[in-house]
C-alpha positions, 0 to 999 in steps of 0.5 A: 602432623596428626589429624585430618588433611584437607585438599582444596581441589578435586582435579588432576593434582588434587585427587592424586595428592589425596590418594597419596595421603590416604594410601599412607594412612592419613584421613583426607577430605577433598573439596570440589566446586560441584558434584560433577567435579567431585565425581571426576575426583572419585573416579580418578582415585578409584582408577589410580587405586586399581592400577596400583593394586593390579601392578602389585604396589598395594593389596586389595585391603590397602586399596579399600582402606585408602579409599575409605579414608578419603571424603569428598564435599562441596562445602569448604567449611566441612572440608576444613573442619578439624583439619591439621593441614591444608593443601590448595590444588586449584588452577594456576590463577593468582586471584583465585588462589589468593581468594581461597587463601584469604577464606581458608585463613579465616576458616582455619585456626592459626595453627593450621598450615596453608600450602599451595600446590602452585608450579610457578606462582610465588607462595608469598603472592598467593598468601598476600591476603591470608592471616598468619603468613608465617604458616603459609608455604608452597608444596609443588607436587609433580604430575602424576601426583601419586607416582612422582616422589618429588615435592618442591617445598617453597618458602615464602618471605615470611614462612616460619621454620616450624612450618617447613619442619611440619611440611617435611614431616607430612610429605615424608609420611606420604612417602614423598621425596621433598626438597627445600627451595630456600628462595622463591624463584620462577619455576622452582628447580624442576621446571627450570631444569626441564625447560632448559632442556626443552629450550635446547631441544626446540633450538636443535629441531628449529635448526634442522639438526635432527628430527624430533623423534631422534631428539626424543630418542637422544634423551630417552636412551642416554641421559634419561637412563642415568638421571634416575640414579645421578643428578647433574652434579653427581653426573659431573663428579663421576664424569670428571670435573676437568672434562665437564669444565672443558666441555662447558667452556666451549659448549656453553657459548653455543647453546640456545639463549632464546628468551621466547618459545620457538616459532614452531611451538608458537604456531602449534599453540596458535592453531590449537594443536596442544598435543595429546589433549587435542589429538595433535601437537609435535606428534599425531595423537590417535586414541590408540597412541594416547592410551598406549603412551599413558599406560607405558608412562604410568607403568614405568613410574610404578616400576620406579615407585616399587624400587623406591 
């Protein structure tokens, strides 16, 4: 891809994606709903850039250059003028995304690809009212978007092969690790695997088998250590498929098959205890712990970013 990249949305994902692109030398324009929205985006970019500089991922010169490549605007027309590729990073609201795609397809020429950063909606539905649906696609960046390498590239029913190729080229230029989801499916791959683990964790806690602290520890100090190197299929190969078949045969029937959240999760949600954002969830989140864990996670992700 040559030319400008347009990001529709200055929020958590939007400005993170913009910074990833700019750090790779791509001129990027970010659209936000108002000046307050843009202000938060600018602050987010600056903080992320400084964190990477302070941890030796980028130099002072690279930090300044990346920030100089990002422009912010509240004008959709200005944001998309002369663009080569658009990534919509608006909230997970289907009607909102559909309206944006309809407007974007009218503003942009037919050779401009429109991508949606949805984590669960189907690209085909998002692009339902867009012109040239063959030029639409899903690009699910993972939060935090500037540190997680994975991007799930989700094909819509009418997505053209050329659209896929251009998208993969752009993402690789941004130093991402894209994978292709050939068929639209709720949650794509990453979230389906993540929530399968979360469902079993809820079940184990609900049955009184172990505390949430020990369940978290079981993941952090076992499979969590292996997963950065081997995924589920390579892990099975290395462990022996005879062993994995035998364990699957007796363990699968005993795993949780619940089709709804646990009663504890439902209660926490109904009481407005959403976790870190409200100060209480499964854990208590005083400001000191919130700061400590956010920094710890970011530094760990930076460590792996350096290894990549």
